[in-house]
C-alpha positions as CSV (number, residue, x, y, z in Angstrom):
1,X,-10.7,4.6,-1.4
2,X,-9.2,8.0,-1.9
3,X,-5.9,9.6,-1.4
4,X,-4.7,12.1,1.1
5,X,-1.8,14.5,1.3
6,X,0.4,11.4,1.8
7,X,-1.6,9.2,-0.5
8,X,-2.7,11.7,-3.1
9,X,-3.4,9.2,-5.9
10,X,-6.6,7.4,-6.7
11,X,-6.9,3.7,-6.8
12,X,-10.7,3.2,-7.3
13,X,-11.0,-0.2,-9.1
14,X,-12.8,1.3,-12.1
15,X,-10.1,3.8,-12.7
16,X,-6.9,1.8,-12.4
17,X,-5.0,0.3,-15.3
18,X,-4.4,-3.4,-14.8
19,X,-1.0,-4.1,-13.5
20,X,0.7,-6.6,-11.1
21,X,-1.9,-9.4,-11.6
22,X,-1.2,-13.1,-11.6
23,X,-1.6,-13.7,-15.4
24,X,1.2,-11.3,-16.4
25,X,3.8,-13.4,-18.2
26,X,6.7,-11.2,-17.0
27,X,5.8,-11.5,-13.3
28,X,8.9,-12.5,-11.3
29,X,8.8,-15.7,-9.2
30,X,7.7,-15.2,-5.7
31,X,10.2,-15.3,-2.9
32,X,9.6,-18.0,-0.3
33,X,9.8,-17.7,3.5
34,X,13.4,-17.3,4.5
35,X,14.4,-15.7,1.1
36,X,15.0,-12.0,1.0
37,X,12.8,-10.7,-1.8
38,X,14.0,-8.2,-4.4
39,X,10.7,-6.2,-4.5
40,X,8.5,-5.5,-1.5
41,X,5.2,-3.5,-1.5
42,X,4.2,-1.7,1.7
43,X,0.6,-0.8,1.1
44,X,-2.5,0.0,3.0
45,X,-5.4,2.4,3.3
46,X,-4.5,6.1,3.5
47,X,-3.8,6.8,7.2
48,X,-2.3,3.5,8.2
49,X,1.3,5.0,8.5
50,X,3.1,3.7,5.4
51,X,5.4,6.7,4.6
52,X,6.2,7.3,8.3
53,X,7.4,3.7,8.9
54,X,9.1,3.2,5.5
55,X,11.2,6.3,6.2
56,X,12.6,4.3,9.2
57,X,13.7,1.6,6.8
58,X,15.5,3.9,4.4
59,X,19.0,3.2,5.8
60,X,18.6,-0.6,5.2
61,X,16.6,-0.8,2.0
62,X,16.0,1.3,-1.1
63,X,12.7,2.9,-0.4
64,X,10.5,4.4,-3.1
65,X,7.8,6.8,-2.0
66,X,5.6,6.2,-5.1
67,X,3.0,8.8,-4.4
68,X,5.7,11.5,-4.3
69,X,6.9,10.3,-7.7
70,X,3.4,10.4,-9.2
71,X,2.7,13.9,-7.9
72,X,6.0,15.1,-9.2
73,X,5.6,13.8,-12.8
74,X,2.7,14.8,-15.0
75,X,3.3,11.7,-17.2
76,X,2.3,9.4,-14.4
77,X,-1.3,10.5,-13.9
78,X,-4.2,10.9,-16.3
79,X,-6.6,13.3,-14.5
80,X,-7.2,15.2,-11.3
81,X,-10.2,14.4,-9.2
82,X,-11.0,17.9,-7.8
83,X,-13.8,16.6,-5.5
84,X,-11.4,14.3,-3.7
85,X,-8.2,16.3,-4.3
86,X,-6.5,13.3,-5.7
87,X,-4.7,12.3,-8.9
88,X,-5.8,9.3,-11.0
89,X,-2.6,7.3,-11.5
90,X,-1.7,5.7,-14.9
91,X,-0.4,2.4,-13.5
92,X,1.1,1.3,-16.9
93,X,3.1,4.6,-17.1
94,X,4.2,4.2,-13.5
95,X,5.4,0.6,-14.1
96,X,7.4,1.9,-17.1
97,X,8.8,4.7,-15.0
98,X,9.9,2.3,-12.2
99,X,11.6,0.0,-14.7
100,X,13.8,-2.7,-13.2
101,X,13.5,-1.5,-9.6
102,X,14.3,-3.2,-6.4
103,X,13.7,-2.4,-2.7
104,X,10.6,-1.2,-0.8
105,X,7.7,0.4,-2.7
106,X,5.6,2.6,-0.4
107,X,2.1,3.5,-1.6
108,X,-1.6,2.5,-1.3
109,X,-1.0,1.5,-5.0
110,X,2.1,-0.6,-4.4
111,X,0.3,-3.9,-4.5
112,X,-0.8,-3.3,-8.1
113,X,2.8,-3.8,-9.3
114,X,5.0,-6.8,-9.8
115,X,6.4,-7.5,-6.4
116,X,7.7,-10.6,-4.5
117,X,6.1,-9.8,-1.2
118,X,3.4,-7.5,0.1
119,X,3.1,-6.0,3.6
120,X,-0.4,-4.6,4.2
121,X,-0.5,-2.1,7.0
122,X,-3.8,-2.2,8.8
123,X,-5.3,0.3,11.3
124,X,-8.7,0.4,13.1
125,X,-11.1,2.4,10.9
126,X,-11.9,4.8,13.7
127,X,-8.2,5.7,14.0
128,X,-7.9,6.0,10.2
129,X,-10.9,8.3,10.2
130,X,-9.5,10.4,13.0
131,X,-6.0,10.7,11.4
132,X,-7.4,11.7,8.1
133,X,-9.7,14.4,9.6
134,X,-6.6,15.7,11.5
135,X,-4.8,16.0,8.1
136,X,-7.7,18.2,6.9
137,X,-9.6,15.6,4.9
138,X,-13.4,16.1,4.6
139,X,-15.7,14.0,6.8
140,X,-16.9,12.2,3.6
141,X,-13.4,11.3,2.5
142,X,-12.3,10.1,5.9
143,X,-15.4,8.0,6.3
144,X,-14.9,6.5,2.8
145,X,-11.4,5.4,3.6
146,X,-12.4,4.1,7.1
147,X,-15.1,1.9,5.4
148,X,-12.6,0.6,2.9
149,X,-10.3,-0.4,5.8
150,X,-13.2,-2.2,7.5
151,X,-14.0,-4.0,4.3
152,X,-10.4,-5.2,3.8
153,X,-10.3,-3.6,0.3
154,X,-6.5,-3.3,0.0
155,X,-5.9,-6.7,1.6
156,X,-8.3,-8.4,-0.8
157,X,-6.7,-6.8,-3.8
158,X,-3.2,-7.8,-2.6
159,X,-4.2,-11.4,-2.0
160,X,-6.0,-11.6,-5.4
161,X,-2.9,-10.2,-7.2
162,X,-0.1,-12.0,-5.3
163,X,-1.5,-15.0,-3.5
164,X,-2.1,-15.4,0.2
165,X,1.3,-17.0,0.6
166,X,3.0,-13.7,-0.2
167,X,0.9,-11.3,1.9
168,X,1.7,-10.1,5.4
169,X,-0.6,-8.0,7.6
170,X,0.6,-5.6,10.3
171,X,-2.0,-4.0,12.7
172,X,-0.5,-0.6,13.4
173,X,-3.4,0.7,15.5
174,X,-1.5,0.5,18.9
175,X,2.1,0.3,17.7
176,X,4.8,2.9,17.6
177,X,6.3,3.5,14.2
178,X,9.5,1.8,15.3
179,X,7.6,-1.4,16.1
180,X,5.8,-1.3,12.8
181,X,9.2,-0.9,11.0
182,X,10.4,-3.9,12.9
183,X,7.4,-5.9,11.8
184,X,8.0,-4.9,8.1
185,X,11.6,-5.8,8.5
186,X,10.7,-9.3,9.8
187,X,8.4,-9.8,6.8
188,X,11.1,-8.7,4.4
189,X,13.7,-10.9,6.0
190,X,11.4,-14.0,6.1
191,X,11.5,-14.1,9.9
192,X,7.7,-14.5,10.1
193,X,5.1,-16.4,8.3
194,X,2.6,-14.8,5.9
195,X,-0.4,-13.6,7.8
196,X,-3.2,-12.4,5.5
197,X,-6.6,-12.7,7.1
198,X,-5.4,-12.2,10.7
199,X,-6.8,-8.7,11.2
200,X,-10.6,-8.1,11.5
201,X,-12.2,-4.7,11.7
202,X,-15.7,-5.7,10.8
203,X,-16.9,-4.4,14.2
204,X,-16.7,-0.9,12.6
205,X,-19.4,-1.7,10.1
């Protein structure tokens, strides 16, 4: 999966430092349903609408647009992938940079960090592909991200790192940004149950 103008950092598994996994001794205890978590990741394949909807939450929560931080700080990435026009993030450096943060972390990398709850934005791969082409991405990059979405790549990583009980899926395909923001808010406030595994886009494959 590759980044875009909004997600301009690379998270290919063979190029990401290990961070935010279950065996880290300093990982905070997970927040249960009904408890407001300190740290929430809003993640998803590029093109699913993360930055747009988290902007709508900025009046209520401290929102960190992580990709903007990475692009604005040379110490937070290790190399530039010219073919994909992305930066390869140094996740250990990013974790140090974030420090003792709280709020909502927006990025397709957000689930790689220590968080209490993860909201994975999903979108039908055909829509993802169309959105990325409209942004000026190449056909190959758009197709690569669409396939990643169909294969549940981000969802699988989030569940592996944080447990199914802490992961929420929101299908944004036919929702207005305000409705997606409401769904994220409900997950943050514990008004809905975890929902990993409820979205299926395998028809695209």
